[in-house]
C-alpha positions as CSV (number, residue, x, y, z in Angstrom):
1,X,-70.4,-13.5,20.5
2,X,-70.1,-16.1,18.2
3,X,-67.1,-18.6,17.8
4,X,-66.3,-19.7,14.8
5,X,-65.1,-22.9,14.4
6,X,-61.1,-23.3,13.7
7,X,-60.3,-24.6,10.1
8,X,-58.6,-28.1,9.7
9,X,-55.7,-26.9,8.0
10,X,-54.6,-24.4,11.1
11,X,-54.9,-27.1,13.3
12,X,-52.7,-29.2,11.6
13,X,-50.3,-26.8,11.5
14,X,-48.0,-26.4,14.4
15,X,-47.7,-23.4,16.3
16,X,-43.9,-22.7,17.1
17,X,-41.8,-21.4,14.1
18,X,-38.8,-23.0,12.7
19,X,-36.2,-20.8,11.6
20,X,-33.7,-22.2,9.2
21,X,-30.4,-23.6,11.1
22,X,-27.4,-21.5,10.6
23,X,-24.6,-23.1,8.8
24,X,-21.6,-23.3,10.9
25,X,-19.0,-21.0,10.1
26,X,-15.6,-22.8,10.3
27,X,-12.4,-20.2,9.9
28,X,-10.3,-21.1,7.4
29,X,-7.0,-22.2,8.9
30,X,-3.8,-20.3,7.9
31,X,-1.3,-22.7,6.5
32,X,1.9,-21.1,7.6
33,X,4.0,-24.0,6.2
34,X,2.0,-23.6,2.8
35,X,3.0,-19.7,2.6
36,X,6.8,-20.3,3.7
37,X,7.1,-22.7,1.2
38,X,5.6,-20.6,-1.7
39,X,7.7,-17.8,-0.5
40,X,11.2,-20.0,-0.5
41,X,10.2,-21.4,-4.0
42,X,9.6,-17.6,-5.3
43,X,13.1,-16.2,-4.0
44,X,14.6,-19.6,-5.3
45,X,13.0,-18.7,-8.8
46,X,15.1,-15.6,-8.6
47,X,18.3,-17.6,-9.5
48,X,17.1,-18.2,-13.0
49,X,16.4,-14.3,-13.7
50,X,19.8,-13.3,-12.8
51,X,21.2,-12.3,-16.1
52,X,18.1,-10.1,-16.9
53,X,18.1,-8.8,-13.2
54,X,21.6,-8.0,-13.7
55,X,21.0,-6.0,-17.0
56,X,17.9,-4.2,-15.4
57,X,20.2,-3.0,-12.1
58,X,23.1,-2.1,-14.2
59,X,20.7,0.1,-16.9
60,X,19.4,2.2,-14.0
61,X,23.0,2.4,-12.4
62,X,24.0,4.1,-15.8
63,X,20.8,6.3,-16.1
64,X,21.5,7.2,-12.4
65,X,25.5,8.1,-13.0
66,X,24.8,10.1,-16.1
67,X,22.2,12.3,-14.7
68,X,24.6,13.0,-11.7
69,X,27.7,13.9,-13.8
70,X,25.9,15.5,-16.8
71,X,23.2,17.5,-14.9
72,X,23.3,17.2,-11.0
73,X,26.5,18.4,-10.5
74,X,26.4,21.4,-12.9
75,X,23.5,22.5,-10.2
76,X,25.9,22.3,-7.3
77,X,28.8,23.7,-8.7
78,X,30.4,20.5,-9.2
79,X,29.9,19.1,-5.8
80,X,29.0,15.3,-5.8
81,X,26.0,14.5,-4.6
82,X,25.7,13.2,-0.6
83,X,24.9,9.6,-2.2
84,X,28.4,9.5,-3.9
85,X,30.6,10.0,-0.9
86,X,31.4,6.9,0.2
87,X,33.6,8.2,3.1
88,X,30.6,10.1,4.1
89,X,30.9,13.8,4.7
90,X,31.2,16.5,7.4
91,X,28.4,19.1,8.5
92,X,30.1,21.7,6.7
93,X,30.6,19.9,3.5
94,X,26.6,18.8,3.5
95,X,25.7,22.2,4.1
96,X,27.8,23.6,1.2
97,X,26.2,21.0,-1.0
98,X,22.7,22.1,0.1
99,X,23.7,25.7,-0.2
100,X,25.1,25.3,-3.6
101,X,22.0,23.8,-4.8
102,X,19.3,26.6,-3.5
103,X,15.8,25.4,-3.4
104,X,15.2,25.0,-6.9
105,X,18.3,22.8,-7.6
106,X,17.0,20.6,-4.7
107,X,13.6,20.0,-6.0
108,X,15.0,19.0,-9.0
109,X,17.3,16.4,-7.5
110,X,14.4,15.2,-4.7
111,X,11.8,14.6,-8.1
112,X,14.7,13.5,-10.6
113,X,16.5,11.2,-8.1
114,X,14.9,10.1,-4.9
115,X,11.3,9.9,-6.2
116,X,12.3,8.1,-9.2
117,X,15.4,5.9,-10.0
118,X,16.7,6.1,-6.4
119,X,13.0,4.6,-4.9
120,X,13.5,1.9,-7.3
121,X,17.1,1.4,-7.4
122,X,17.9,-0.2,-4.0
123,X,14.8,-2.8,-4.4
124,X,15.9,-4.0,-7.7
125,X,19.7,-4.0,-6.9
126,X,18.8,-5.9,-3.5
127,X,16.8,-8.5,-5.8
128,X,19.7,-8.9,-7.9
129,X,21.9,-9.8,-5.3
130,X,19.6,-12.7,-3.9
131,X,19.3,-13.7,-7.2
132,X,23.1,-13.9,-7.8
133,X,24.0,-15.5,-4.4
134,X,21.5,-18.2,-5.4
135,X,22.9,-18.7,-8.4
136,X,26.6,-18.7,-7.6
137,X,25.9,-20.6,-4.2
138,X,24.2,-23.6,-6.1
139,X,27.3,-24.4,-7.9
140,X,28.9,-25.3,-4.4
141,X,28.4,-28.6,-3.1
142,X,27.8,-27.6,0.7
143,X,25.4,-24.8,-0.7
144,X,23.4,-27.1,-2.7
145,X,23.1,-29.7,0.3
146,X,21.1,-26.9,2.4
147,X,17.5,-27.2,3.0
148,X,15.8,-24.8,0.2
149,X,14.7,-22.7,2.9
150,X,17.7,-22.1,4.5
151,X,19.3,-20.9,1.0
152,X,16.5,-18.2,0.4
153,X,17.0,-17.4,4.1
154,X,20.6,-16.7,4.2
155,X,20.4,-14.7,0.9
156,X,17.7,-12.3,2.0
157,X,19.5,-11.8,5.4
158,X,22.6,-11.1,3.8
159,X,20.9,-8.5,1.5
160,X,18.3,-7.2,3.7
161,X,20.6,-5.2,6.1
162,X,21.4,-3.0,2.9
163,X,18.2,-2.3,1.4
164,X,17.0,-0.9,4.9
165,X,20.1,1.1,5.2
166,X,19.7,2.3,1.5
167,X,16.2,3.5,2.1
168,X,16.8,5.4,5.3
169,X,19.5,7.3,3.5
170,X,17.5,8.2,1.2
171,X,14.9,9.3,3.4
172,X,17.5,11.5,5.6
173,X,18.5,13.2,2.3
174,X,15.3,13.8,1.0
175,X,14.2,15.6,4.1
176,X,17.4,17.9,3.7
177,X,16.2,18.5,0.1
178,X,12.6,19.5,1.3
179,X,13.2,21.1,4.1
180,X,16.4,23.2,3.7
181,X,15.5,24.4,7.7
182,X,15.6,20.6,9.1
183,X,19.6,20.7,7.9
184,X,21.7,21.1,11.0
185,X,25.1,19.5,12.1
186,X,23.0,16.6,14.2
187,X,21.0,15.8,11.0
188,X,23.8,15.9,8.3
189,X,25.8,14.0,10.6
190,X,23.0,11.4,10.9
191,X,23.0,11.4,7.0
192,X,26.5,10.8,6.7
193,X,26.4,8.3,8.7
194,X,23.8,6.0,6.8
195,X,25.6,6.7,3.7
196,X,28.8,5.0,5.2
197,X,26.6,2.3,6.6
198,X,25.1,2.0,3.7
199,X,27.9,1.0,1.3
200,X,29.0,-1.0,4.0
201,X,26.2,-3.1,4.4
202,X,26.4,-3.5,0.3
203,X,30.3,-4.6,0.3
204,X,28.9,-7.9,2.2
205,X,26.2,-9.6,-0.3
206,X,28.9,-8.8,-3.0
207,X,32.1,-10.0,-1.3
208,X,29.9,-13.2,-0.4
209,X,29.3,-13.6,-4.3
210,X,32.7,-12.8,-5.4
211,X,33.4,-15.6,-2.9
212,X,30.8,-18.4,-4.0
213,X,31.8,-17.2,-7.9
214,X,35.5,-17.6,-7.4
215,X,35.0,-21.3,-5.4
216,X,32.4,-22.2,-8.2
217,X,35.4,-21.5,-10.6
218,X,37.9,-23.7,-8.6
219,X,35.5,-26.5,-8.8
220,X,35.0,-26.6,-12.5
């Protein structure tokens, strides 16, 4: 066999291959302080829109009330909806309302109340109350002296229990309307307890707003 001489350019090329070095990947650090500051600023800005939020909440509430008295009560033979019973209801009263509605009436209220207006209203009312707590509280020297983060946290803590209770009550009643077989003394008593809890927790931020407002009026 003949051995061919190796070309010069091959001899000059090293036989080891060098792959491009991988760039070091440094995970972006999650700045919790920056997120907290942004959230605080967003909550505090709600106080600037208190009037608009009050108007929106009032408009939705009026629409819900009109639907209740002009339409829903005609479906139930004049019986008030479970949402309107501030002191709660007995299992017999709850069952009487469901029976009077029937399946068709129950579907109408489920769609035109719980899946529309009352899907929005608890969140809208909660944001409105947060804005009012901040707007009225900032008229007080002691409240203004608190750190911004504490101001926003206080407003949210006062309102959030009502928000959760309202949505929990909506889910409980919506389940009764969507499945009449689920209506029994236990489920009706639970829905009644949530209704009472909702209104009791709603009274807390409303009372705080009233106290802040009156205290601010005295200082003027």
